[in-house]
C-alpha positions, 0 to 999 in steps of 0.5 A, a space after each residue: 203273215 198278217 200286217 200286225 205280225 209284220 209291224 211286231 217283227 219290224 220293231 227295232 227291238 225285234 229286228 235286232 232280236 231276229 238278227 241275233 237268233 241265227 247266232 244263238 241257234 248255232 251256239 246251242 248246236 255247238 253245245 252238242 258238237 264242239 268246234 276245234 277251230 273257227 273259219 269265218 267268211 264274210 261275202 256280199 250278194 245281189 238281190 234284184 229289185 223290181 219297182 220302187 223299193 225303199 233302198 233300192 238302187 242301181 249297182 255298177 258291179 252287178 249291173 242291175 237295180 238291187 239290194 246288196 246283202 252281207 252274209 258271214 258264214 262259218 266253215 260248217 255252212 251255218 249262216 252266222 249273221 246276215 244284213 240287208 243293205 241299200 243296192 249302192 253301198 260298197 261290198 264291205 260297207 257296215 262290216 263291223 255290224 255283222 262281224 263284231 257280234 260274231 266275233 264277240 260270241 266266240 271271244 271266250 272260246 279257246 280255239 284257232 280262229 280264222 278269217 277270209 274275205 275277198 278284195 273288197 275286205 282289204 281294209 286297214 281297220 279290218 286287219 287291226 280288228 282281226 289281229 286285236 282278236 287273234 284271228 289268222 286271216 287271208 284277204 285278197 289284195 287288188 294288184 297295183 304297180 307296187 305289188 307287181 314290181 315284187 313279182 317281176 322276177 316271176 313274170 318271165 315266160 318259162 323256157 320251152 313248150 307250155 305244158 298242159 298243167 299250169 306252172 305256178 310259182 309263189 312268193 312272199 314279201 313285206 308290204 305296207 300301203 299308205 293307209 296301213 299302220 305298218 307292214 304286213 305279209 303279202 302272199 303272191 301267186 303266179 300262174 302260167 296257163 297254156 294258150 295265155 299270153 300273160 300270167 295270172 297274178 294274185 296277192 293276198 294279205 295275211 298275218 299267217 306264218 304258213 307256207 305260201 302254198 298253204 296260204 293260198 289254198 286256205 284262201 281258195 276255200 272261201 269259194 264255199 261261202 259263194 256256194 252257200 250263197 247260191 244255195 240260199 238263193 235257190 233253195 230258200 229263195 232269200 233274193 225275193 225281197 218283194 216288199 216296198 218298205 226296207 224294214 220289211 225286207 230286212 225282216 224277210 231276209 232274217 226269216 230267210 236266214 233261220 230257214 236256211 239254218 235249219 236246212 243246213 243243220 238238218 244236212 250236216 247233223 242228220 243226213 246219213 253219209 250216203 246222202 250228205 252230198 244233198 244240196 239244200 234244194 235236193 233236201 227240200 225236194 225230197 224231204 220237205 216238200 214231199 207228198 203223202 197220203 194221210 189215212 186216219 184211224 180211231 187211235 192213229 194216223 198214218 202218212 203213206 209216202 212213196 219210196 221213190 224219193 227217200 227209201 224207208 230205211 233212209 227215212 227212218 235213219 233220218 228220223 232216228 238221228 233227229 231224235 238223238 239231238 234231243 236234249 235229255 229231259 233233265 236238261 230241259 228248262 220247266 215251262 212257265 
């Protein structure tokens, strides 16, 4: 990419358009594949930096000099929005810049909507925002003495020899921290594991009316967002933010986000069931970076590819599924 193109993309208006583009792509896909529910997972990550890069800073949690980007995924693995931030900001910093535009896009959609986040997103303003937008949420809470007193009756070691399978106990109660505007439901999970002296205790604040076990199971599925971030790092290499200027790296992250979504669309919309389990790295190596011999004739060009990576029938099935996604000609707006 030349310097002129870079300067064009880093203009404020174009940076905003780039940040909005993943959502527009997802909306186009949604016109072909209707959603019956929406689950948003927000998480932050680390992009290590080297040298004197703008916005780079030491982060004590990650124990490195880095940027600290934040990502919002839906339950299908699509990246709804991403934002690059300085390395020393808190995990939930600028959550409104990421979450509010996504919520606005889905506001008129009459489906069930949910949100999951780790303890960094246990913020009273976020609770109120989600409640006003009619989102069910499950957000992890950091343990404290008041919360632990609520589960004191579950902290006595079970009688008898410890079983190989963990003993799991649940409890829920109403709780109000000093900074909250009212009481909210908290679900607690206490696990006794063989060979461990003390139990593992976790707390989740929620407005869901489900059974405790169902709330915990729903929250635990947010781990898929961490897997998608790892895929972005491994397959798309979106941690390679090596420019000096911060805005240049912000643009690079947005371009990586678009590349990630193209890969995820291909995986979830096109791949046959036999290869649905492919990671983005496998998809890249077997479909995108595959070698071919080009044979030209007077009337046509032939691409000869080895069937070791992708058999002919599988490749043909993928092409046929891509063809099905094309809009009918009558639906395509005339150019010019």
